C-alpha positions in Angstrom: 0.0 0.0 0.0 1.3 3.4 -0.9 1.6 6.2 1.6 -0.3 9.3 0.6 1.8 12.4 0.9 0.4 15.4 2.7 0.0 18.5 0.6 2.5 21.2 1.5 0.3 24.3 1.6 3.3 26.6 2.5 5.1 25.5 -0.7 2.0 25.9 -2.8 1.5 29.4 -1.5 5.1 30.3 -2.1 5.3 28.8 -5.6 2.0 30.4 -6.7 2.7 33.8 -5.3 3.7 36.3 -8.0 7.3 37.4 -7.5 7.9 35.1 -4.5 11.5 34.9 -5.5 11.8 38.5 -4.3 10.7 37.6 -0.8 13.4 37.1 1.7 12.5 33.4 2.1 14.3 30.3 1.3 11.9 28.1 -0.6 13.2 24.8 0.8 14.0 25.8 4.3 11.2 28.4 5.1 8.4 26.6 3.2 8.8 23.1 4.7 5.4 23.5 6.3 2.9 26.1 7.4 4.3 26.4 10.9 7.8 27.0 9.7 6.5 29.6 7.2 4.4 31.3 9.9 7.4 31.5 12.3 9.5 33.1 9.5 6.8 35.6 8.5 6.3 36.6 12.2 10.0 36.9 12.9 11.2 38.6 9.7 10.4 41.8 7.9 9.5 40.2 4.6 8.2 43.5 3.2 5.0 42.1 1.6 1.9 42.5 3.7 -0.3 40.7 1.2 1.8 37.6 1.5 1.8 37.9 5.3 -2.0 38.3 5.1 -2.4 35.1 3.1 -0.2 33.1 5.5 -2.1 34.4 8.5 -5.5 33.8 6.9 -4.7 30.3 5.8 -3.4 29.3 9.3 -5.9 31.2 11.5 -9.0 31.3 9.4 -8.4 28.1 7.4 -7.1 26.1 10.3 -4.0 25.2 8.2 -6.0 22.7 6.1 -6.3 22.6 2.3 -10.1 23.0 2.4 -9.8 25.8 4.9 -7.2 27.5 2.8 -9.4 27.3 -0.3 -12.3 28.7 1.7 -10.5 31.7 3.2 -8.8 32.6 -0.1 -12.0 32.5 -2.0 -13.6 34.7 0.6 -10.7 37.1 0.4 -10.9 37.1 -3.4 -14.6 38.0 -3.2 -13.9 40.8 -0.7 -11.2 42.3 -2.9 -13.4 42.0 -6.0 -16.2 43.8 -4.2 -13.9 46.7 -3.4 -12.5 46.7 -6.9 -16.0 46.9 -8.4 -16.9 49.8 -6.0 -13.8 51.6 -7.2 -14.6 51.0 -10.8 -18.2 52.3 -10.3 -16.9 55.4 -8.6 -14.8 56.2 -11.7 -18.0 56.4 -13.9 
């Protein structure tokens, strides 16, 4: 029987984040798991508050699970879209 490998949400977040290579993070060392990434984000000035927000939301709001991460990121996307639409309407 094959072991199923747990999904590394920290690595998915880092790899998917635009310009993550500009963050002061080591992909292999700092993204081993969510707790390691959270510790690094809390202890360092990474200079990207959106990335920090995503880490905090996935861990705190999403309880560090894949389903929770999807849920909180979808909610954040909807919130940002609502603000964007209001700004666009204000331009008209």
